[in-house]
N, C-alpha and C positions, 0 to 999 in steps of 0.2 A: 446110353446110346450116343448122346451128344459128345461125351468125352471120347468115346471110341472114334467117332467121326473126326473130331479134332486131332486125335492121334494119327489117323490115316493121312489127313491133310498135311500135318506137320512133317510126317515121315516121307510121304510119297507124292504129295501134290494133288491138285484138283483132278488132273487127268487120270489118276489111278484110284480115285475115290469110288468105291463100289459098295452098293447097299448090302450085298451079301457078305462082303468082308467086314463091314461095320457090324452086322448082326452077329457074325462069328466072334468078333472081338468083344462085343457087349454081352455075349453068351445068351442071346435071345434068338427066337425063331426068325428066319428070314422073312416070313409072311408078316410078322409084326412090324418090321421096319418098312416093308413095301406098303402095307396098309396105312401106316402112320404118315409116311412122307411121299411115297409114290415116285419120287425122283431125287437125284443127287442135289439138284438145286433147291428143292424144298427142304431137304435136310440141312444144307448150308445156310439157308435163310433162318431156320430155327436155331442153328448153332450160333449165328451172329446175334440173334435176339437174346439168347441166353448169355452170351459173352457181354453184351451191353448191360444186362441186368446185374451181372456178377462183377463188373468192373468196380474198382475202388472208387468211393465217393470223392467228390472234389474237396480240396482243402480250403480253409478260410484262414488266411494268415493275417488279415487286417489291412493288407495293401494289395493293389493290383499287381505290382511287380512280384511280390511274394507269391501270390496266387498263380500267376503265369509261370513262375519258376517251378512251383509244385506240379502244375499241369505238364510242363515239359519233362520234369523228372519222371512222372508217371508214364508218359509216352515212351521215354527212353528206356525205362525198366522193362516195359512190355516188349519193345522191339529187341532188346538185348537178351530177353529170355529165349533160350534155345527153342522151346516148343512154341511159344506165342509168336516169336519173330518169324519162324518158318510157316506157321499157320497163316499169319497175315500176308506174307509174300505169296502163298498159294492162293488165298482168297482174292487178293488184289489182281493177281495174274488172271484168274478165272473170270473176274468181273470185266475184264477188257473184251471178252468174247462171249459172255453169257449174260443176257438181259436180266434174268431173275436173280442171279448172283450179284450183279451190279446194283439192282434195286435193294437187295438185302444189305449190301455193304453201305449204301447210301443211308438206309434207315439206321444202321449201327452207328454211323458217324453223326447222324442227326441227334440221336439219343446222347451220345458222348459230348457233343458240342453243347447241346442244351443244358447238360449238367453243369458246365463251366461258365455259361453265359452270365449267370448272376454275379460272379466275381467281377466281371468287367462292368456290369451295370452298377454294382455297388461302388466301383471306382469312379464312375461318372457322377454318381450321387454325392460322393465325397469331394469332388472337384479335382481328382487326380487325372482325369481324362476329359476331353472336350465334350460338351453336350452334342448329341447326334452321332456319337461313335457307334458303329455297328459292332455290337459285342461278339456276335458269331464270327464275323470276319477276323477279329483280333484273336479269338481262340484258335481258329483254323490256321492263322499265320504263325502260331507257336509250333504246331505239330508239323506243318508242311515241310520245313527244311529237314526235319528228322526223318520223315518218311522218304523224302527225296533222296537223301543220302543212302538210305537202305536200298531203295529200289533202283537207283541209277548207277551207283558205284559199288553196291554190296557192302558198304561200310556201316556197321552198327554204330549209331551215334554214342559218343561218350558223354560224360557229365558236362564237360566244357561245351560241347555242341548244344546240349540241352539248355544250359545257361545262356549261351549266345542267342539261341532261338527265342527264348523268353524275353531277353533284354532287347532284341531287335524288334520284336512285335510290340513291346511296350514303348520303345522310342518312337516307332512309327505312329502308334496310337496317340501318344502325347503330341506329336507334330501335326495331328489331324488327318493323317493319311486315310483313316477308316471312318471319317465323318461322312455321312450320307444325307441326302435330302436338302442340300443347300444349293 
């Protein structure tokens, strides 16, 4: 059912997500979907939770820059994927006007960011980054320009954009931009 919901989101957007259509696509009874989720936003929340759990695990390359490049490459591949990119655009658009969707999206990103935080923390422990570096801020700084490109100008980031995003976040982190508490 979640896959069917993702298909509808990717193909038609949040405004056209209908529980009866999801039930039909998933080949289950309409009452099953309504009983389980009760609303479109409940379904989207579960879809995002499932996507967070199914996402590729973080890479460990042995260096912060290598790990950040791997993170940027993963984000770029996701946004470049025709289904996943469209799905994220639909969910992000819906989150701007629906509180439950916004909360679900925030939880999704909290899970994904926390998956990559240890890469930055390990880099601090190895002395690659200053003590006090906010690891979550660094991870978010990697993906932010990639999403921004997709959402503001409709350009799917290429590999070069992913590399620049990782290198920019790394350079800022090395310079102490993300040090907090001082």
